[in-house]
C-alpha positions in Angstrom: -1.3 -48.6 4.1 -1.9 -52.1 3.0 -2.2 -53.5 6.5 -4.8 -50.8 7.6 -6.8 -51.1 4.4 -6.8 -54.9 4.5 -8.0 -54.9 8.1 -10.9 -52.6 7.1 -11.7 -54.8 4.1 -11.8 -58.0 6.2 -14.2 -56.3 8.6 -16.4 -55.4 5.7 -16.3 -59.0 4.5 -18.0 -60.1 7.7 -20.4 -57.1 7.8 -21.6 -57.9 4.2 -22.1 -61.5 5.1 -24.2 -60.6 8.2 -26.1 -58.0 6.2 -27.0 -60.8 3.7 -28.5 -62.8 6.5 -30.6 -59.9 7.6 -31.6 -59.1 4.0 -33.0 -62.6 3.5 -35.9 -61.7 5.8 -37.0 -59.1 3.3 -38.8 -59.5 0.0 -35.7 -60.4 -2.1 -35.0 -64.0 -3.1 -32.1 -65.8 -1.5 -30.4 -66.1 -4.9 -30.4 -62.3 -5.4 -29.3 -61.6 -1.8 -26.4 -64.1 -1.9 -25.3 -63.2 -5.4 -25.0 -59.5 -4.5 -23.5 -60.3 -1.1 -21.1 -62.9 -2.6 -19.8 -60.4 -5.1 -19.3 -57.8 -2.4 -17.5 -60.3 -0.1 -15.4 -61.6 -2.9 -14.4 -58.0 -3.9 -13.4 -57.2 -0.4 -11.1 -60.2 -0.1 -9.6 -59.7 -3.6 -8.9 -56.1 -2.8 -6.8 -57.1 0.1 -4.4 -58.6 -2.3 -4.6 -55.8 -4.8 -3.9 -52.9 -2.6 -0.4 -52.3 -3.9 -1.8 -52.0 -7.5 -3.0 -48.8 -9.1 -6.7 -48.2 -8.9 -7.3 -50.5 -5.9 -8.0 -47.6 -3.5 -10.6 -46.2 -6.0 -12.2 -49.6 -6.2 -12.3 -49.6 -2.4 -14.1 -46.3 -2.5 -16.7 -47.9 -4.9 -17.1 -50.7 -2.4 -17.7 -48.2 0.3 -20.4 -46.5 -1.8 -22.0 -49.8 -2.4 -22.0 -50.6 1.2 -23.7 -47.3 2.1 -26.3 -47.9 -0.7 -27.1 -51.3 0.7 -28.9 -49.4 3.3 -31.8 -49.2 0.8 -32.3 -52.9 1.6 -31.1 -53.2 5.2 -31.5 -49.7 6.8 -28.8 -50.3 9.4 -26.3 -50.5 6.6 -26.6 -46.7 6.1 -24.9 -46.3 9.4 -22.5 -49.2 9.1 -21.6 -48.2 5.5 -20.8 -44.7 6.7 -18.7 -46.1 9.6 -16.7 -48.3 7.2 -16.3 -45.4 4.7 -14.8 -43.4 7.6 -12.5 -46.3 8.5 -11.5 -46.6 4.8 -10.6 -42.9 4.7 -8.6 -43.2 7.9 -6.8 -46.4 6.6 -5.8 -44.7 3.4 -4.9 -41.3 4.9 -3.0 -42.5 7.9 -1.6 -45.5 6.1 0.1 -43.3 3.5 1.5 -41.1 6.3 2.9 -44.1 8.1 4.4 -45.4 4.8 6.1 -42.0 4.3 7.5 -42.0 7.8 8.8 -45.5 7.3 10.5 -44.5 4.1 12.1 -41.5 5.7 13.4 -43.6 8.6 14.8 -46.2 6.1 16.6 -43.4 4.1 18.0 -42.0 7.3 19.3 -45.3 8.5 20.9 -46.0 5.2 22.6 -42.6 5.2 24.0 -43.1 8.7 25.0 -46.8 8.2 28.0 -46.3 5.9 29.3 -43.5 8.1 29.4 -45.8 11.1 31.2 -48.6 9.3 
């Protein structure tokens, strides 16, 4: 799960940065835009390292909601936020299934290894 979720978060890092460039053309000051974008970008990178800890997936969902709500400033972010929320769901859902399958295979190989030796 960590690999899939981290890939999604790194993609979001770049999308948040590019959205910040687009948001600078609006009415907001550069300081406000880059403070908000910087926090979002930092959170996405920090979450990559925290994915094995409890609550990290929930914080990731909060980031997805924030990404969708950023569409209030940059309208295209409604679409991109929804796309990344879907990617986040797929990463969590299928990542957990892959982890379960890997654990099952590891248990099976351990069970058959002593019998072969």
